[in-house]
N, C-alpha and C positions, 0 to 999 in steps of 0.2 A: 504494500500500500504506500503510495507516494504522497508527496505534498500537493495540495491544490495549487493550480497555476491558471493563468489566463484571465484573472479578475482585474478590474480597474474601476475606479470611482471618480465621479466628478461632482463638485459642489456648485450649484447654480446660485445666482444672485439672490433669489428669494429664500435661500436656506434649504432647498430641496437637494437631496443627494441621490444621484443615479448610479447604481452599481451595474456594471456590464461584465459579461463573461464571453470572451472571444468575440467581442464586437456587438453582441446582442444584449439588450436590456434584460437584466435578471431581477432587479428590484428597484423601486422608487420609494425613498423614505422622506417623510415630511415631519416637521415639528419636533417634538421631544424625542421621537425615535431617531431622527436624523442626528440630533445632537448627541445622543447616547452612542450611536454608531461611530461618529467622528472621534469621540473620546476613546472608544475601544480600539479603533484602528490605529490611533497614534500611540497607544500604550502596549500593543502586542503585535503579533505577526499579522500583517495586513491581509495576506492571501488567505490565511486560515480564518480570520475574522469574517471576511467577505463571503467565503464558502459557507460558513455557519449561518450567517444572516440570510443568505439566499436559499439555504437548504440544498445547495448543489454540491454536497460532499458525500463521500462514500463512508459507510459505517464499518467496513471490513468483513461483512458477512455475505457478500455477494456470491463468493465461490461455494460456500456451504449451502446457500439457498438454491443455487443452480442444481445441486445434486439431490435435492429433496424430491421424493416421488411425486408430490403434487405438481411440481414444476417441470416435469418431463413431458 
């Protein structure tokens, strides 16, 4: 399992934060959520934070789930 990559964020003049993943919009944050996101991005690993906020990260169980009889 590797580190998340391909995320970028832009803060607009009205305080809105747009998070993109590989050029496509993954999340748009406004108000207090945008402020909380910005504080978290600046204090930690930005790629990991953006992956967590957008829900676009892997949990590490994909391989075992693929082998489950229900998923065959």
